[in-house]
C-alpha positions as CSV (number, residue, x, y, z in Angstrom):
1,M,0.1,0.0,-0.2
2,Y,2.8,2.6,1.0
3,H,4.8,1.8,-2.4
4,D,3.8,0.5,-5.4
5,L,0.0,0.7,-4.9
6,A,0.4,4.0,-3.2
7,H,-1.5,5.2,-6.0
8,L,-4.8,3.7,-4.9
9,W,-5.2,5.3,-1.9
10,P,-6.9,8.1,-3.2
11,V,-9.6,5.8,-4.1
12,I,-9.9,3.3,-1.1
13,S,-9.4,6.6,1.4
14,P,-11.0,9.9,-0.2
15,P,-9.7,13.2,1.1
16,E,-12.9,14.3,0.9
17,E,-14.0,11.4,3.8
18,Y,-12.0,13.2,6.3
19,A,-13.5,16.6,6.9
20,E,-15.5,15.8,10.1
21,E,-12.6,13.5,11.3
22,A,-10.1,16.9,10.7
23,G,-12.6,19.1,12.3
24,H,-12.7,17.1,15.6
25,L,-9.4,17.2,15.8
26,R,-8.5,20.7,15.0
27,E,-11.3,21.6,17.7
28,T,-8.9,19.8,19.9
29,F,-6.3,21.4,19.4
30,L,-7.8,25.1,19.3
31,D,-9.0,24.4,22.6
32,R,-6.3,23.9,24.0
33,L,-3.9,27.1,21.6
34,G,-6.4,29.6,21.6
35,P,-7.6,31.2,18.6
36,G,-5.2,32.4,15.9
37,R,-3.0,30.2,13.2
38,H,-1.2,27.8,14.6
39,S,2.4,25.9,13.3
40,L,1.7,22.2,12.9
41,L,3.9,19.0,12.6
42,E,2.4,16.1,11.0
43,L,4.2,13.1,11.2
44,G,3.1,10.0,9.5
45,V,1.3,12.2,7.1
46,G,0.8,9.0,4.7
47,G,-1.4,10.8,1.9
48,G,-1.9,14.1,3.5
49,H,-5.1,13.7,4.0
50,V,-6.2,14.6,7.3
51,L,-3.8,17.0,6.7
52,S,-5.6,18.5,3.6
53,H,-8.6,19.6,6.4
54,L,-6.4,21.4,8.5
55,T,-3.9,23.7,6.2
56,Q,-6.9,26.6,5.9
57,V,-5.7,26.8,9.7
58,F,-2.7,25.8,10.7
59,D,0.8,26.6,9.1
60,A,1.7,23.1,8.4
61,T,4.8,21.1,7.9
62,A,4.7,17.3,7.1
63,V,6.8,14.5,7.6
64,D,6.4,10.4,6.5
65,L,9.0,7.5,5.9
66,S,6.9,6.2,2.4
67,P,8.1,8.7,-0.5
68,D,5.4,7.1,-2.5
69,M,2.8,8.4,0.0
70,L,4.5,11.5,0.5
71,A,4.0,12.0,-2.9
72,L,0.9,11.9,-2.9
73,S,0.6,14.3,0.0
74,E,2.7,17.1,-1.7
75,R,0.2,16.9,-4.8
76,L,-2.8,17.7,-2.8
77,N,-1.3,19.6,0.2
78,P,1.0,21.8,-2.6
79,G,1.5,24.8,0.3
80,V,2.8,22.6,3.0
81,E,6.5,21.6,3.5
82,H,7.4,18.0,3.6
83,H,10.2,16.1,4.5
84,L,11.0,12.6,3.9
85,G,12.0,11.1,7.5
86,D,10.9,8.4,10.0
87,M,9.0,9.6,13.1
88,R,11.2,8.0,15.8
89,S,14.5,9.6,14.6
90,V,13.4,13.0,12.4
91,R,14.7,16.1,13.3
92,L,13.8,19.2,12.0
93,P,15.4,22.2,12.9
94,Q,12.2,24.4,14.4
95,T,9.6,23.6,16.9
96,F,6.4,24.0,16.1
97,Q,3.1,24.9,18.5
98,A,1.1,21.3,17.7
99,V,2.7,17.9,16.7
100,L,0.1,15.4,15.3
101,I,0.2,11.6,14.8
102,H,-2.4,9.9,13.3
103,D,-2.9,6.8,12.8
104,A,0.6,5.9,11.5
105,V,1.2,5.7,15.0
106,G,0.4,2.2,14.6
107,Y,3.5,1.2,12.9
108,M,5.5,1.6,16.5
109,L,5.4,-2.1,17.2
110,T,7.5,-1.9,20.5
111,E,8.0,0.2,23.4
112,D,11.2,1.6,22.6
113,D,9.5,2.3,19.4
114,L,6.9,4.3,21.0
115,L,9.2,6.5,23.6
116,S,11.1,7.5,20.2
117,A,8.1,9.0,18.5
118,F,7.0,10.8,21.7
119,R,10.7,11.6,22.2
120,T,10.7,13.2,18.4
121,A,7.4,15.1,19.1
122,K,8.6,16.4,22.0
123,A,11.7,18.0,20.5
124,H,9.3,19.8,17.7
125,L,7.4,21.2,20.6
126,E,7.2,24.9,21.5
127,P,7.0,25.0,25.2
128,G,3.2,24.9,26.0
129,G,2.8,22.8,22.9
130,V,0.1,19.8,22.3
131,L,0.3,16.9,20.8
132,V,-2.6,14.4,19.1
133,V,-2.0,11.1,18.9
134,A,-5.1,9.1,17.3
135,P,-4.0,5.1,17.6
136,D,-6.5,3.1,15.9
137,W,-6.4,0.3,19.1
138,F,-6.1,0.3,22.2
139,Q,-5.4,-2.9,23.9
140,E,-8.8,-2.8,26.3
141,T,-11.0,-1.7,22.8
142,F,-9.2,-4.7,19.9
143,Q,-11.3,-7.6,19.4
144,S,-9.8,-10.5,17.2
145,P,-10.7,-11.2,14.8
146,S,-11.9,-8.5,12.8
147,V,-12.9,-8.2,9.5
148,L,-13.9,-4.6,7.3
149,H,-14.3,-4.6,3.6
150,W,-15.9,-1.9,1.5
151,V,-15.8,-0.7,-2.3
152,N,-15.4,2.6,-3.8
153,R,-15.2,4.0,-7.2
154,R,-13.2,6.9,-8.9
155,D,-13.6,7.4,-12.6
156,D,-12.7,3.9,-14.5
157,L,-11.3,2.4,-11.7
158,E,-13.1,0.1,-8.7
159,V,-11.4,-1.4,-5.8
160,T,-12.8,-3.5,-3.3
161,L,-10.7,-4.1,0.0
162,I,-11.3,-6.5,2.3
163,E,-9.2,-6.3,5.6
164,Y,-8.3,-9.3,8.1
165,V,-6.8,-8.3,11.5
166,H,-6.2,-10.6,14.0
167,D,-3.8,-11.2,17.1
168,P,-1.9,-14.4,16.2
169,D,0.3,-13.6,19.7
170,V,-1.6,-12.2,22.5
171,T,1.5,-12.5,24.5
172,D,3.4,-9.6,22.4
173,T,2.6,-6.0,21.6
174,T,1.5,-6.5,17.9
175,I,-1.1,-7.6,15.6
176,E,-1.7,-8.1,11.9
177,S,-3.7,-7.1,9.4
178,I,-3.9,-9.0,6.5
179,F,-5.4,-6.6,2.9
180,F,-7.1,-8.1,0.2
181,Y,-7.3,-5.6,-2.9
182,L,-9.2,-6.8,-6.2
183,I,-8.6,-3.6,-8.5
184,N,-10.9,-3.8,-11.4
185,G,-10.1,-1.0,-14.3
186,P,-9.5,-1.1,-18.1
187,G,-7.2,-3.7,-17.8
188,G,-9.4,-6.2,-16.1
189,L,-9.5,-7.2,-12.5
190,R,-6.4,-8.1,-10.6
191,V,-6.1,-9.5,-6.7
192,E,-3.2,-8.1,-4.6
193,Q,-2.7,-9.3,-0.7
194,D,-0.6,-7.3,1.7
195,R,0.0,-7.8,5.2
196,H,0.8,-4.9,7.7
197,L,2.5,-5.6,11.3
198,T,1.1,-3.1,14.0
199,G,1.7,-1.9,17.9
200,L,-1.0,-2.8,20.8
201,F,-0.5,-1.3,23.5
202,P,-3.0,-0.7,26.8
203,K,-3.8,2.6,27.8
204,A,-1.5,2.4,30.6
205,T,1.5,2.4,28.7
206,W,0.8,5.2,27.0
207,R,0.1,7.5,29.6
208,R,3.3,5.7,30.8
209,L,5.5,6.6,28.4
210,L,3.9,10.2,27.2
211,G,5.2,10.7,31.1
212,E,8.7,9.2,31.0
213,V,9.1,11.9,28.1
214,G,7.7,14.9,30.2
215,F,4.0,15.3,29.0
216,A,1.2,15.9,30.5
217,T,-1.9,13.4,29.4
218,E,-5.9,13.2,29.2
219,E,-8.0,11.0,26.6
220,I,-11.3,12.6,24.7
221,S,-13.8,10.9,23.3
222,Y,-12.8,10.3,19.7
223,P,-15.9,9.3,17.7
224,S,-15.9,6.7,14.4
225,Y,-16.7,8.2,11.4
226,Q,-18.5,5.8,9.2
227,D,-17.6,6.9,5.8
228,A,-13.6,7.0,5.9
229,Y,-11.4,4.4,6.1
230,G,-12.4,1.4,8.4
231,Q,-15.9,2.0,8.1
232,G,-15.7,2.7,11.6
233,G,-14.5,-0.1,12.7
234,Y,-11.5,2.0,14.1
235,G,-12.0,3.8,17.2
236,G,-11.4,4.7,21.1
237,N,-10.0,7.5,22.6
238,L,-7.9,10.6,21.3
239,I,-4.7,11.0,23.3
240,V,-3.9,14.6,24.0
241,A,-0.1,15.6,25.2
242,T,0.6,18.6,26.5
243,L,4.4,19.4,27.8
244,R,4.8,20.1,31.0
C-alpha cells in the first residue's frame, strides 16, 4: 500500500471523507492553544488526507517514511513543506505549537518505538505545545479477529478492499492486518494481497511512556467515522499530551 499500490490510496480512502474527523482534531488543538493560526507538524502524514482539511487554519509541515505516500501528500497539499523521515528519529530545524501523529502511530511496534516517536514530538514542540495522537486500537478496545470491507470507485477504477485483523500472539505487542485488494479497471480484474504488522498497547502504557518523556496526558472521546477508511471499525479515544 505504501509503495507500488500507493496510487490506490485516494480511491480506497478519499480525502473528502476525512473532513469530519479533521474538524474534531482541529477543535481539539484550538481548545488548548487558543485562537489564531498555529504551526503544526504531522508525523506520518501518509497521503495527506487528514492534513488537507487542516491547512486552512494551521501553517503545516509534514513528515513521512514512504516516498510514494509523501508524493501523494505533496500533490494534495502543495503549500505544505514535506520531509522524508522516520517519526522515531527525524529532527527538523524548527519547533511547532502542535504535533499530530494520526494512525501512523500504529506502526510503532514496541515500547522503545513509541518512546522514540514521543521524544521526536517533544523535540519539535514549543513550550506549552500540544501533541495529539490517534491510535486505531488500544488493547482494551481491540477484538480479534475483525473483518472490514468496502468498495470505492473513481473514474474508471473500482477497488474492493477486505481487511482481516487478528492477534496471532497475545503475549506480544503486535497485531497483524491482512489486506486483499480487488482492483477492477480498464485492464480487467486483478487481486493483490498485503500484510501489515502494527502495535497494540494498553492505555496505561501510552500514559506511562508519555509521562516519561515529559507530557501531561488526557483522553478525550474520539468518535468513529462511518465513511472513512475502516468504516467505523476503529476507535477509542484521542490521547492529548501537553508539555509540562
